[in-house]
C-alpha positions in Angstrom: 84.8 76.4 196.3 83.5 75.2 193.0 81.5 78.4 192.3 84.7 80.4 192.9 86.7 78.3 190.6 84.1 78.6 188.0 84.0 82.4 188.4 87.8 82.4 187.9 87.6 80.4 184.7 84.8 82.5 183.4 86.9 85.7 184.1 90.0 84.2 182.4 87.9 83.3 179.4 86.5 86.9 179.0 90.0 88.3 179.3 91.2 85.9 176.6 88.3 86.9 174.4 88.9 90.5 174.9 92.6 90.1 173.9 91.6 88.2 170.8 89.1 90.8 169.8 91.6 93.7 170.2 94.2 91.8 168.2 91.7 91.0 165.5 90.8 94.7 165.3 94.4 95.8 164.7 94.2 94.7 161.1 92.0 95.7 158.3 92.2 93.5 155.1 92.4 95.8 152.0 92.9 93.3 149.1 94.6 90.1 148.1 96.0 89.9 144.6 96.9 86.8 142.7 100.2 86.6 140.7 101.1 84.3 137.9 104.5 83.3 139.6 106.1 83.2 143.0 108.0 86.2 144.4 111.7 85.7 145.3 112.7 89.3 146.2 111.0 92.6 147.1 111.6 96.0 148.3 109.7 99.4 148.8 110.8 103.0 148.2 110.4 106.2 150.1 107.1 107.0 148.3 105.6 103.7 149.3 105.8 102.0 146.0 106.9 98.4 146.0 108.9 96.2 143.6 108.8 92.5 143.1 111.5 90.2 141.8 110.6 86.6 140.4 112.4 83.4 139.7 112.4 83.9 136.0 114.1 87.2 136.4 110.9 89.3 136.1 110.9 92.7 137.8 107.8 94.8 138.4 106.8 98.0 140.3 103.4 98.6 142.1 102.0 101.5 143.9 100.8 101.4 147.5 97.5 100.1 146.4 98.7 97.3 144.6 98.2 98.6 141.1 100.8 97.6 138.5 103.0 100.6 137.5 105.8 99.1 135.3 107.3 96.0 134.0 110.9 96.3 133.6 112.3 94.5 130.5 115.4 92.6 131.5 117.3 90.1 129.4 118.3 88.1 132.6 116.2 85.0 133.2 117.7 84.0 136.7 116.0 84.2 140.0 116.3 87.7 141.7 117.7 87.3 145.3 117.7 90.8 146.6 116.3 94.3 145.6 117.5 97.6 147.0 115.6 100.7 145.9 116.8 103.3 148.4 117.8 105.1 145.3 114.6 104.3 143.2 116.2 105.8 140.0 118.8 103.2 140.2 117.3 99.8 141.5 119.9 97.4 142.6 119.4 93.7 141.9 121.5 90.6 143.1 121.3 87.3 141.4 122.8 84.6 143.7 122.3 81.8 141.1 124.7 83.5 138.5 126.6 85.6 140.9 125.7 88.9 139.3 124.8 92.3 140.3 122.6 94.5 138.0 122.1 98.1 138.4 119.3 99.8 136.4 119.4 103.4 135.5 116.1 105.2 134.8 117.8 107.6 132.2 119.4 104.8 130.3 118.0 101.7 128.5 121.2 99.7 129.2 121.6 98.2 132.8 125.0 97.8 134.3 126.0 94.2 135.1 128.8 93.1 137.4 130.1 89.6 138.0 131.4 88.9 141.3 134.2 86.7 139.9 135.6 89.7 138.3 136.4 91.1 141.9 137.9 87.7 143.0 134.9 86.6 144.9 134.3 82.8 144.7 130.8 82.7 146.2 128.8 85.6 147.3 125.9 84.9 149.6 124.4 88.5 149.6 125.2 91.9 148.2 123.7 95.3 148.6 124.8 99.0 147.5 126.7 101.2 149.9 125.8 104.9 150.1 129.2 106.0 148.7 128.6 104.0 145.5 130.7 101.0 146.3 129.1 97.5 147.0 129.0 95.3 150.1 129.2 91.6 149.6 129.1 88.7 152.1 131.5 86.0 150.7 131.4 82.5 151.8 134.2 79.8 152.3 135.7 81.5 154.3 133.0 83.9 155.3 134.1 87.4 154.8 132.6 90.8 154.5 134.0 92.7 151.4 133.4 96.1 150.2 134.1 96.4 146.5 134.4 99.3 144.0 132.6 98.7 140.8 134.3 101.7 139.2 137.9 100.6 140.0 137.2 96.8 140.1 139.0 96.2 143.3 138.4 95.4 146.9 138.2 98.5 149.3 137.6 96.6 152.5 137.8 93.0 153.7 136.7 91.7 157.3 136.5 88.1 158.6 132.9 87.4 159.9 131.0 84.4 161.3 127.3 84.5 160.3 126.5 81.0 159.1 125.1 79.9 155.8 121.6 81.4 156.2 122.2 85.1 155.3 118.9 86.3 153.9 119.3 90.1 153.5 121.7 93.0 154.0 121.1 96.7 153.7 123.3 99.8 154.2 122.1 102.9 155.8 124.5 106.0 156.1 127.6 104.5 157.8 125.8 101.5 159.2 125.4 98.0 157.7 122.6 95.6 158.6 122.8 91.8 158.0 120.2 89.2 158.9 120.1 85.4 158.9 117.5 82.9 160.1 118.7 83.3 163.8 119.6 86.9 164.2 120.1 90.5 163.0 123.5 92.2 163.2 124.4 95.9 162.9 127.8 96.7 161.8 129.7 100.0 161.4 131.3 101.3 158.2 134.5 99.2 158.7 132.6 95.9 159.3 132.8 96.0 163.2 129.9 94.6 164.9 127.8 97.1 167.0 125.2 94.8 168.3 123.5 91.5 167.5 119.7 90.7 168.1 119.0 87.0 168.4 115.6 85.8 167.2 115.0 82.4 165.7 113.1 82.3 162.4 114.0 85.8 160.9 112.9 85.9 157.3 113.6 89.6 156.5 113.9 93.1 157.9 113.1 96.7 156.9 114.7 99.9 157.8 112.3 102.6 158.6 114.1 105.9 159.6 116.0 105.1 162.7 114.0 101.8 163.4 114.5 98.2 162.2 111.4 96.2 161.6 112.2 92.5 161.8 109.9 89.8 160.4 109.3 86.1 161.0 106.6 84.0 159.4 104.1 84.8 162.2 105.4 88.0 164.0 107.1 91.3 163.6 109.4 93.2 166.1 110.3 96.9 166.0 113.8 97.6 167.1 115.7 101.0 167.7 119.3 101.4 166.7 120.5 100.3 170.1 119.0 96.8 169.5 116.2 97.4 172.0 112.7 96.0 171.4 110.2 98.8 171.2 107.1 96.9 169.9 106.1 93.3 168.9 102.9 92.2 167.2 101.5 89.3 165.4 100.9 89.4 161.6 97.3 89.0 160.3 98.3 85.9 158.4 101.4 83.6 157.9 103.7 84.8 155.2 107.1 84.2 153.8 107.6 88.0 152.9 106.5 91.2 154.5 106.9 94.9 153.8 105.7 98.1 155.5 104.3 100.7 153.0 103.8 104.0 154.9 100.5 103.3 156.6 99.9 99.8 155.2 101.6 96.4 155.2 102.1 94.0 152.5 102.5 90.2 153.0 103.6 87.6 150.5 102.8 83.9 150.3 103.2 81.6 147.4 101.8 83.3 144.3 99.6 86.0 146.2 100.1 89.2 148.1 97.8 90.8 150.6 97.5 94.4 151.6 96.4 95.4 155.2 95.8 98.6 157.0 97.3 98.5 160.5 95.2 100.1 163.2 97.6 101.0 166.2 
């Protein structure tokens, strides 16, 4: 009896070791780069370049190998909360601290600034560009989803929502809107109606990749389809507060460093 138990324990140990080896081989570390300041916002464009925002208002662009491409000169010294570069010729920046939206234009030296108070918004928790040129905003107290027109300076749509105070990202895609907070991800239609919710404690961020949604926590990542179904779940190679997929690579932020990894599926 003792020998059988020993053999079972040995077999279980071998299986655990094999699982550990397989997981360890999924990731190949490329490089880690030290920064002079902590990252507060980040995004990637369709080319695989990525953009970083900092607490002092700094805004930079890197290629997929981590090489600095451009330092944007901005007069704003407030922390950048969200970056959207789906249109990389017009990067969209949201500043929670000063309740401001800045839209850069690669063909103009003067950025366009919009203050949420000018649209009657008391406290905007998050904002992102809409595909039609308008802007989506989550307003708090009471919590409402608003669509505002920067051109006409008015509110186009207003819907009551209940997401809590921990909204950490929102992004529009075609006629859909995705909003995440620390306990879930929500997909809404173009009128603010909820299509589905995905509950997962510890969400830090998400990323839209084609018709998939990659959701990140500090330790793990989950790939969802647009029906809210889990297609894949995997552990990250290191703990990180921020994560991005760059074509065939992943980027992880923690403190004043970012690390590039190749993922071997």
